[in-house]
C-alpha positions in Angstrom: -5.3 -1.4 -50.0 -4.8 -2.1 -46.2 -4.8 -5.8 -45.4 -6.6 -6.7 -42.2 -4.7 -8.3 -39.4 -5.1 -11.8 -38.4 -4.1 -14.1 -35.6 -0.6 -14.6 -36.8 0.1 -11.0 -37.6 2.9 -9.2 -35.5 2.1 -6.2 -33.6 4.5 -3.4 -32.7 3.7 -2.4 -29.2 6.5 0.1 -28.8 9.8 1.2 -30.2 11.5 -1.7 -28.5 9.0 -4.5 -28.5 7.1 -6.3 -31.3 4.7 -9.2 -30.5 5.0 -12.3 -33.0 1.3 -12.7 -33.0 -2.1 -11.5 -31.7 -2.4 -14.1 -28.9 -1.8 -13.7 -25.2 -2.5 -15.9 -22.3 -4.4 -13.9 -19.6 -3.9 -14.2 -15.9 -5.5 -17.3 -14.3 -5.0 -18.3 -10.7 -3.2 -21.4 -10.4 -3.2 -21.9 -6.7 0.2 -23.5 -6.8 2.2 -21.2 -4.6 3.2 -21.9 -0.9 1.3 -20.4 1.9 3.9 -17.6 2.0 3.4 -16.8 -1.8 6.4 -18.3 -3.0 6.5 -20.0 -6.5 6.9 -23.8 -6.3 8.2 -26.1 -9.0 4.5 -26.9 -10.0 4.0 -23.1 -10.5 7.0 -22.8 -12.7 6.2 -25.9 -14.8 2.5 -24.5 -15.2 3.8 -21.4 -16.9 6.3 -23.4 -19.2 3.3 -25.3 -20.2 1.0 -22.4 -21.0 3.9 -20.8 -23.0 3.9 -24.0 -25.2 0.6 -22.5 -26.8 2.8 -20.3 -29.0 1.4 -17.0 -27.5 3.3 -13.9 -27.8 2.8 -13.0 -24.3 1.9 -14.9 -21.0 0.8 -13.0 -18.0 1.2 -14.8 -14.8 -1.6 -14.9 -12.2 -2.8 -12.3 -9.9 -0.1 -11.7 -7.4 -0.4 -9.7 -4.2 1.8 -6.8 -3.4 1.2 -6.7 0.3 -0.1 -9.4 2.9 -3.3 -7.4 3.3 -4.0 -7.9 -0.2 -4.2 -11.5 -0.4 -7.5 -13.3 -1.4 -6.6 -16.9 -1.4 -4.3 -19.3 0.6 -2.1 -20.3 -2.2 -1.9 -17.1 -3.9 1.5 -15.9 -5.5 3.2 -13.0 -3.9 5.4 -10.1 -4.9 5.4 -8.3 -1.5 8.8 -9.3 -0.3 12.3 -9.9 -1.8 11.8 -13.5 -0.7 9.4 -13.8 -3.6 12.0 -12.8 -6.2 13.7 -16.1 -6.8 10.4 -17.8 -7.7 9.3 -15.1 -9.8 12.5 -15.1 -11.7 11.9 -18.8 -12.4 8.6 -18.1 -13.9 9.7 -15.4 -16.1 12.6 -17.4 -17.2 10.4 -20.4 -18.1 7.9 -18.3 -20.1 10.8 -16.6 -22.0 12.5 -19.9 -22.7 9.5 -20.6 -25.0 9.9 -17.4 -27.1 7.2 -15.4 -25.3 7.2 -12.2 -23.4 6.5 -12.6 -19.6 4.0 -10.4 -17.8 3.0 -10.3 -14.0 -0.3 -9.2 -12.9 -0.1 -7.1 -9.6 -3.1 -6.9 -7.2 -4.5 -5.9 -4.0 -7.7 -7.6 -3.0 -9.0 -4.4 -1.1 -12.4 -5.5 0.4 -12.8 -8.5 -1.8 -11.2 -11.0 0.7 -11.7 -11.6 4.6 -10.0 -10.7 7.8 -8.3 -14.2 8.1 -6.8 -13.9 4.6 -5.6 -10.4 5.3 -4.0 -10.8 8.6 -6.8 -9.0 10.2 -6.5 -6.0 8.0 -9.4 -6.0 5.5 -9.4 -2.5 4.1 -11.1 -0.7 1.1 -11.5 2.9 -0.2 -14.7 3.2 1.8 -16.3 1.1 4.6 -18.6 -0.6 2.1 -19.1 -4.3 1.5 -17.9 -5.3 -1.9 -21.0 -6.7 -3.9 -20.5 -10.2 -5.0 -23.2 -12.2 -6.6 -24.5 -15.0 -4.4 -22.2 -14.1 -1.7 -22.0 -11.7 1.3 -18.4 -10.5 2.1 -17.2 -8.7 5.3 -17.3 -5.0 5.5 -13.8 -3.5 5.2 -12.5 -0.6 7.1 -12.2 2.6 5.4 -8.6 3.2 4.4 -6.7 6.2 6.0 -4.2 8.4 4.1 -1.4 6.2 5.5 -3.1 3.2 4.1 -3.2 5.0 0.7 0.5 5.6 0.9 1.0 1.9 1.7 -0.9 0.8 -1.3 1.1 3.1 -3.5 4.4 2.1 -2.2 3.5 -1.6 -2.3 2.4 -1.5 -5.9 5.6 0.3 -6.9 7.8 -2.1 -4.8 6.0 -5.1 -6.5 6.7 -3.5 -10.0 10.4 -3.2 -8.9 10.5 -7.0 -8.1 8.9 -7.8 -11.3 11.6 -6.1 -13.2 14.3 -7.5 -11.1 12.9 -11.1 -11.6 13.0 -10.3 -15.5 9.4 -9.9 -16.4 8.8 -7.7 -19.6 5.4 -6.4 -18.5 3.4 -5.7 -15.4 -0.4 -5.5 -15.4 -2.2 -3.6 -12.8 -5.4 -5.4 -12.0 -8.4 -2.9 -11.9 -11.2 -5.2 -12.7 -13.2 -8.1 -11.4 -14.1 -6.3 -8.2 -10.5 -6.3 -6.7 -8.8 -3.3 -5.1 -8.3 -0.8 -7.9 -11.8 -1.6 -9.3 -13.1 -0.7 -5.9 -11.2 2.7 -6.0 -12.7 3.4 -9.6 -16.2 2.4 -8.9 -18.9 4.8 -7.4 -20.4 1.8 -5.8 -17.4 1.2 -3.5 -15.5 4.5 -3.4 -17.8 7.1 -1.7 -14.9 9.1 -0.2 -15.2 12.9 -0.2 -11.4 13.6 -0.3 -9.0 14.0 -3.3 -9.3 10.2 -3.9 -13.0 9.8 -4.2 -15.3 12.8 -4.8 -15.6 12.3 -8.6 -14.3 10.2 -11.4 -11.0 12.0 -11.7 -10.3 11.6 -8.0 -11.4 7.9 -8.0 -8.7 7.4 -10.7 -6.0 9.3 -8.8 -4.4 6.4 -6.7 -4.2 4.2 -9.9 -2.7 7.2 -11.8 -0.1 7.9 -9.2 1.0 4.2 -9.0 1.4 4.0 -12.8 3.1 7.4 -13.0 5.6 6.3 -10.3 6.4 2.9 -12.1 6.7 4.5 -15.5 9.3 7.0 -14.0 11.2 4.1 -12.4 11.1 1.7 -15.5 10.7 3.7 -18.7 11.0 0.5 -21.0 8.8 -1.7 -18.9 5.6 -2.5 -20.7 2.6 -1.5 -18.5 -1.0 -3.0 -18.9 -4.0 -2.3 -17.0 -6.8 -4.9 -16.7 -10.0 -2.6 -16.7 -13.7 -3.2 -16.5 -15.6 -2.7 -19.7 -18.3 -1.9 -17.1 -19.0 -3.1 -13.5 -22.1 -5.3 -14.6 -23.8 -4.2 -11.3 -26.5 -1.5 -10.7 -25.1 1.9 -9.8 -21.5 1.0 -11.0 -19.1 1.9 -13.8 -21.0 2.2 -17.1 -19.2 1.8 -20.6 -18.9 5.4 -21.0 -17.0 5.6 -17.7 -14.6 3.0 -18.8 -14.0 4.8 -22.2 -13.1 8.0 -20.3 -10.9 5.8 -18.0 -9.1 4.4 -21.0 -8.3 7.9 -22.3 -6.7 8.7 -19.0 -4.6 5.6 -18.9 -3.4 6.2 -22.4 -2.5 9.8 -21.6 -0.2 8.7 -18.8 1.6 6.1 -20.8 0.1 2.9 -20.4 1.0 0.5 -23.3 -2.0 -2.0 -23.2 -5.6 -2.1 -22.0 -6.9 -5.5 -21.1 -10.8 -5.1 -21.0 -12.7 -7.6 -18.8 -15.5 -7.2 -16.3 -15.9 -5.3 -13.1 -17.5 -5.3 -9.7 -19.7 -8.2 -10.8 -16.8 -10.4 -11.0 -15.1 -12.4 -13.9 -17.9 -14.8 -14.7 -20.1 -14.5 -17.9 -22.6 -11.8 -17.7 -26.3 -12.9 -18.1 -27.5 -13.2 -20.9 -24.4 -13.1 -23.0 -23.7 -16.2 -25.1 -21.0 -17.6 -27.2 -17.4 -16.5 -27.7 -16.1 -13.0 -27.0 -18.7 -12.2 -24.3 -16.8 -9.1 -23.2 -15.7 -8.1 -26.8 -18.4 -5.5 -27.2 -16.9 -3.4 -24.4 -13.2 -3.9 -25.7 -14.3 -2.9 -29.3 -15.9 0.4 -28.0 -12.7 1.1 -26.0 -10.5 0.2 -29.0 -12.3 2.7 -31.0 -11.6 5.4 -28.5 -7.8 5.0 -28.0 -4.7 4.5 -30.1 -3.0 1.9 -27.8 -3.7 -1.9 -28.4 -6.7 -3.5 -26.5 -6.9 -6.9 -25.5 -10.2 -8.7 -25.9 -11.3 -11.6 -23.8 -14.3 -13.6 -22.8 -14.5 -17.3 -23.8 -12.6 -16.9 -26.9 -11.9 -20.5 -28.3 -11.0 -20.4 -31.8 -8.5 -18.8 -34.1 -11.3 -18.1 -36.7 -13.1 -16.0 -34.2 -10.0 -14.1 -33.5 -9.3 -13.5 -37.1 -12.9 -12.1 -37.6 -12.7 -9.8 -34.5 -9.2 -8.5 -35.8 -10.7 -7.8 -39.1 -13.3 -5.8 -37.6 -10.9 -3.8 -35.5 -12.7 -5.0 -32.3 -9.3 -5.5 -30.5 -5.7 -5.8 -31.2 -4.8 -8.7 -29.2 -6.8 -11.8 -28.1 -6.6 -13.3 -24.5 -7.4 -17.0 -24.7 -7.5 -18.7 -21.3 -9.4 -21.9 -20.7 -9.0 -23.2 -24.3 -5.2 -22.9 -23.8 -5.2 -24.0 -20.2 -7.0 -27.3 -21.5 -4.4 -28.0 -24.3 -1.7 -25.6 -25.0 0.2 -27.7 -27.6 -3.1 -28.7 -29.2 -4.1 -25.0 -29.5 -0.6 -24.3 -31.1 -1.1 -27.0 -33.6 -4.7 -26.4 -34.6 -5.0 -22.6 -34.3 -1.6 -20.8 -34.6 -0.3 -22.8 -37.4 -3.3 -22.6 -39.7 
């Protein structure tokens, strides 16, 4: 009889890496970097504190790969070699607490403003990114040269993450940011090879992942994807299931299932813990690689029940750990 996994069960991710338990800390913006995107002592101590939770993996916050991809003033950067020393200190702090270290890489695309992106606000199409209760600027349509810039910037960002000692990179393709804009028919209405259908809308993300995999065969690669866009006319669950299959096929190790164009906030009218887990469960049933479930998860008992039901392979706990990492470790992971 097969014993159901629980929160303290190890998980073999690949032939080299086994996670000690089923808990991860997801990326959460700390707004502690300098205006140039360089990690500060506050950034480094923040990640050491999160790693005190006992999680098997801590993924550092969304980190821009090019100055045109910034979306907040004190956002962490991986766009220059000047960022490497600070990134190294973050990875070292996480790994010193017996956790694997991850770094989420992003480009905001049109989900920013001209001031933040040095006057270079761009997106797959010249379409304003829908954001609830807010009206953003309309980005310019990206040229093929811009597409090449994005590809090379993400590949270079991954290179810097490896030099800094991170075990994993996660490409942010959710919450309405850049790659989500490429994937969604709401924001990608191009007629060229990067936009005419679902396979074409996936092309740029696929090219980036394939290039990074070729450069770093042993690097863990995660992609944060929308379970759906939660916005009329956007990606539906069946689209995300197809996307998950494409990502598995090109060698992605983990899928981190969150929300889409509608943003990261709790979709109405979903209540309670695990408000994005229904999408994670459907995607986990369609792939062999581990899926990370997220959405207001607060207790170990919830994680155990979801693992027992094969709803996901790993649980992302954000705010509950941010509030009290050591308390979480004592009350949840050691029970």
